[in-house]
C-alpha positions, 0 to 999 in steps of 0.5 A: 180760261179760269174755272167758274168762280161763282156757283150761284147768284148769291155768290155774285151778290156777295161780291160787288167787285164783279157783277157779271157771271160767266155761267153759260148753260151751254158750256160743253165738257163732254168726253168728246168735247174737252181739250184736256185742260178744262177749256173748249175751242171757242167761236168768237162772240159777235162783234161788239159783245165780247165785254158783256159776259153772261148774267145768270138769271137763275135763282140761288143754289139754295136747297129750297129755291130753284125756279129755272125751267125744267123743260129744256127751254130758255124760259123761266117759270116765275112760279116758286117750286112746288110746295113752297108758296102754296104751302106758306102758313099765312102768319109765318109767311107774312113775318118772313116777308117783312124780314125780306123787305126790311133787308131789301129796303136797307140795301135800297137806301144804300144803292140810292146813296151810291147812285148819288155819289156816282152823280156827284162829279157829273155836275162840276164836270158839266159846269166846266164843259161850257168853259174854255178849259173843259175837263170833259166834253158834254158828249163824253159826260153824257156817254159816261153817265148815261141813264144814271139820273133816270135810274136814280129817280126810279129807285128814289120813287120806289124807296119813298113809296115802299119805306112807309109800308114796311115801317107801318107794317100790318098783315094786310099791307100790299106792295106788289104794284111797286115791284111791278112798276119797278120791273116795268121800267127796266127798259132804262136799264136795257139802254144802260146795258146797251151803252155799257161798253161805250161808257166804259171805254170812254171813261178809260180813254178819258182817264188816260188822256185827261189828268184832271179826270184821272184824278177824279176817277183814281181818287175813288168815289166814297160810295156809302156802305154802312149798314150793308152786310155784304159791303166792307170798308176795303170794298168801298176804297178805290171804287172808281167811276169805271168800276162803279159804272161797271157794276152798280146798276146791273148788280141791282137788277140781280138783287131785285130778282133774288128778292122777288124769289124770296117774296114769292116764296113767303107770300100766300097764293091767295094774297093780292100781291102774289100775281103782281110779284109773279109778273114783276119776276117774269119781267125781271127774268126776261130782261136778264135773259134778253141780255144773255141772248146777245152773246153767242153760245160757245160750242166745240165738237171733235171726232176720232182717227185710226191708229195701231202699233206697240202694246199698251200696258196701262192708261188713264187720266192724270192731272199734270202741273204744266206752266204753273196750272193744272191740265188734264192729260191722258197718259199712256204706258207702252212696253217701252215708252211713256206718252203724255197726250191730250185730245186735240182741239178740232173743228166740227166734223173733223176726226178726234185725235190725241196730241202728244205733249211729251214722251219719255223712253222707259230706258231714260225714265227715272223716279227722283228720290224725295231729297233729290227732287226739286221743289215743284212749280208754284200751283195755287191749291183750289180753295176747299170751299169751292170744291165743297160747292162743286160737290153740293151742286153735283149732288143737287143736279143728281137729285134733279136728274132722278126727279126728271126721270121719275116724272118721265121728264123731257130727255132734253132737260135731262141732257142739259142737267147731265151736261151741267153735272159733267162740267162740275165733276170735271172741275172737281176732278181737275182741281182736287188732287194734291199728292205729287208724282214726279218723273224725270227724263235722265236726258231732260226735264222733270214732269209733275203729276198730282194724284188723289190717291197714294194707291194710284201713285203706287200703281203707276210706279210699280207698272213702270218699274216692272217694265224697266226690269226688261232689257230696254234701249233708249231711242228717239222717235221721228216725227212720223213715228211719233205721229203713228204712235200718238194715232194708235192711242185712240184705238188702243186706249182702255180708259175711254171716259173721264172718271166721273159719275155722269159718264156712267150708264143708268143701270150702273150701281150708284154706290153706297151712301151712309157709314161703313164700319171697318175693323182692321184686325191684323197683318201677316207675311212680313219678312222682317220686323218694322213699324207698320200701319194701315190707311183706308181709302174709299172712292167719292165723286169719281176719285179716292180719298184717304179716310182713316189711319191705324196706329203705328205698331212698332218693331213687329212682323205680325201687327195686331191693331184691332181698331174700328173706324166709321167711314162716311160713304158718298156713293162709294163702290170700293174700299182700299187698304194700304199697308205702310212702313213708317219712316222716321228719317227726317232727311227723306222729306218730299219737297213737293208737300214737305211730308216724310215719305213712308214706304208702301209694303202692300195694297189691295182693293175690294168692291163694296157689294151692297148684298154683302155689306148691308147686313146687321152682322160683321163680315170678315175678309182678307186682302192679299197684297204682295204676299202680305195678308191683312184681316179686317171686318166691315158692316154698313149702316145706311144714312137714315139709320145711323143718324137717329137721335136717341135720348138716353134712358139714364139722365145721370150721364151726359150723352143723350141728355138735354144740354140744359139738364147737363149745364144746370147739373154742372152749374156751368155755361158750357158742358164739361165734356165740350170744354175738355175736348176743345181744350185738348184738341187746341193743345195738341191736335190743332195742327193734326192733318184732317182733325175732325175729318179723320175717323178716330178709333171707335173703341177709344171713343166708346171708352171716353164716352163711358168715362164722361158719362160716369164722371170718372176722376181719371178723365183728364189723365185718360184724355192726355193719353188718348189719340187726338182723333178719338177725342175729336170723335168723342166731341162730335159724338156728344153733339150727334147724340143730343136728344135734340140738335144744339140749334133746336128742333123748334127753330130748324125750319126757320134756319132752313128758310133763313139760309135760303134767303138771297138778299144779304141784308135780309139773311143777316137780319134773320140769322142773327134773330134766330141765334137770339131765339136759342136757349142760353145754354145752347147759344153759349155752347154754340158760340164757344164751339164756333170760336174753337172751329175758327181757331182750327181753320186758322191752321188750315195750311197745316191741318188742311181743315178749312171753314168749309171742311169744318162746316161739312163735318159739324153742320148736320151734327148741330142741326139735324132734327131729332127723330120726331122732327126729321119725319117731316124732313125725309130725304132720300137715303141714296144721296148723302148730299141731300138738300137738307144736308146741304142747307145744314152745312150752309147754316153753320158756314154762315156763322163760321164766316161771320165776324165774331159774335158776342153773347152779351152783344147779341142779347143786347142788340135788337135789329131795327126791323127784326120780328119773331120768326 
C-alpha cells in the first residue's frame, strides 16, 4: 500500500481526480503491530465493498478548524471549536459569510454545468436504445446514469434560490433553510453511492465491448471548469464517463460539508441561520460516516517468541531500499554476522517473531568505495511538502493530546490521538532519510540503506570495522541455525521501539523548542595539517538533521573558526558535532547522491540539559572525539523570547524601521537591502544546498547589518566577499526585525481566517482581496520576494529547497505579529509547530503555489463578490 496521500479534506477537494480518502482512523502502526514496511496485515473488507474506500468526514486540518469529536466515539459534533462561532464579531462574521457563500455559489454553478455535461450523452443514448442498433440497453443507461438527473434537479433548485440572496446581500439575509433542505435530500446521494460500484463496472464493460460507447467515453466530456480556481484545463481534458461518475457527486458532498464548517465559524450564535446550519452539518456528517461504516476497520496483532545465542553488539531501525521502495528494517550486528530482519506478519494471538530478510558474515562484508559502488536503484524521494505536512499534523496532534490531558479527557480519546500521531511519525521516519549507506557481500549482492545522519552512518561503519579486526571466519548458516539466530533477536534486542516521540513515556523530557546559539571555537589533537570543518546536528521529530556548517580552515592542525550559529530546535534533546577533512578529489564522488565524500575525523554528542543551557550566559564545553577536542559555547533562547519584534530607536538605518519609511527615504519601490541580498543569492547561491535553511555565521550577519544600517559605500564589495548563507541570513533578519510584519498587524487575523477557509473559490477570493488591502510598499516588496523564492524553488533538485521548505523558513518571518498584537495570539512556547506558526506557513505557501501575481493586475482587478474584510 502506498503511503497516505492526503492529510485533510482540503487536499481532497483541491484534487478532483480522486475524491475518496484512504484516511482510516483505526489504522494501527503501533510498535507491536507494524510489519516493517509501513504495511499491516489486512482483513479483507466485506464482499462488494472493496471499491468504496473511506471518505474522510472530518473538517480540514486548518489550524483553527477541528470539529471531530474528542470523545473517542464515531460521532462528530456539528458545533465549531470553542471560541470561534460564539466569539464571532457580528459585522465581520457576516462579511466573511458572504465571501464563503460567493465562492461556493461560483463552484455550485460549475458543478451544475458539469452535471449537465454528464447528462448530455444520456439523451442520444436513450434515443438509440429503442432502435434496431442500440449503443446501450435502457437498463445499462439507467445503471450508468443512476440518480444523476435527480441530483441535477436538487442542485439547480438550490442554486436558483441561493443566488439572489448572495447578489442582493444584506446583514439580515437568511439561507440556512436552503442548506438544511439540501442536506435532507442526501438520500439521493446514498442511492447513488450504493449503485456506484455497479455503475462503474457497467461503464467499463460497455467501453470494452462497445466501440461506439468507448468513443463517447474516451473522447472525454468537456466538463466546464472556468472560474474554478481548483480546476485547470489539464484536469478537464480526458475526463471520461467513468471518471466523471467516479468523483463528481461524492466530491460535492465533501465540498458542501466543508462550506458548512466555514459558514458556522463565521455565523453569530444568535443568528437565525445558526441552528439550521448546525442541523445541515449534522446530517451531512452522518451521511459521510454512514458510508465509512460499511467498510470493515483493518486491524492486526502480533506477539513474541523466545530466543538466545551469540553476543549482540548493536541494533537499530534502518530504512532499506528494497525493490525500489523503502522498507523499515531492524538491523542486528552480532560479533560475527550482520542480520537484517523485519517483524513477521502474524495472526492474532500468535507470538511475535522476526523474519530474516538477509544476513552477511562479517568476514564477507565489505564497504564499497564511492567510485566502486554502482548507482542505487531508482527511489523517488518523498515530496518535501508531504514531509512538512506530516510534521504539522504531528504537532497539531501533540497539542490535542496535551489539551486532553490538561482537561482530564477520556483515555480512549488520548489513545486514538496517539495512534494517529504514531502513524504520521512512522511515515516521517520511513520517508525522510536520504544519506546512502551501502554494504556488500563479497560473495553476493549489495544492500542499500538510507540514513538521516552522517553520524549514524559513521557509527555503524565503525562498529562493523572494529569487529572485523578480529580473526573472523566465513560461514553459511543452516536453516535451523538461522531460525535460532533470528529467534534470539527478539530477546536480545536493545532497541525495542521505533524511534518516535509517541513511544515515549509521559514523564520523559519533551525536548527544547526555540533557538540554540552555538559558537564553534577551535579544535586540537590532529596529527597532521588538513583542510578541516565542522557540522552541527540536532534531533528533530525522532531523527537527526544537519543544521549548520563552519568554513573550511585550510592546511592546519589547529583550526580556529570562532563562528556563531543560530539553530532552530523542534523538541531537540541532543547536539552532535562532526569534524571532517575536506576532500577536493573529484574522482571520489558517491554515485548514490553525486556528492564528494569527505572523511570524518571525529564525532561527539552531548545532551541538551534545560538547566544548563536555559541561562542568559554562554556555557562553554569541550567534546572529545577520537583524540580530537572541539571547544564550543552555547546558550538557548526560548521561542517566545527570540521572536520579539523590537522597533529601532534610530530611524536612520533600515533594520527595525517601517518599510514605508525606508522606501520613501530611498525613493524606491523595494528596499535596497532586499534587492541587493536577493540579487547576490540569485547570482551565486541559488544552487547552494539548504539556502535560507542552513544558518549563516552570526558575526558575518551582524557585520552586514551594521553596513546596511550605516549605508556604507563598501556594501557591494562586502557582499561579493561574504559567505552566501550569511547574506541569506541577513535578508531573513531584516524581515524578522521589521517593527510590524510585512503582511501587517492589521490584516493578520484576516489572513488567519482566510487560510482556514475550506472552499477553494472562497479562499481565492479572500486571499487575493487581502493582498489588495496591503500598503503599496509592503505589497510590491512581498511580490518581489515571492518571485525570488519561486526561482529558488525551481532549483530544488540541486539546492533541496522546495516551496514548502521556503514557506516554513519565511512564513513566520513575514506574518508573525508585533509584540502588541502577538499578546492576542499567545501560543505555547513548548511547541514550535503551534497552530499559529502552522497557519503562517500555510499562508505563504498559498501564495508561493499561486500562478504569478502582478501588482498592476491585482490593483486593477476587483473580484465579483469581494468585500472588505
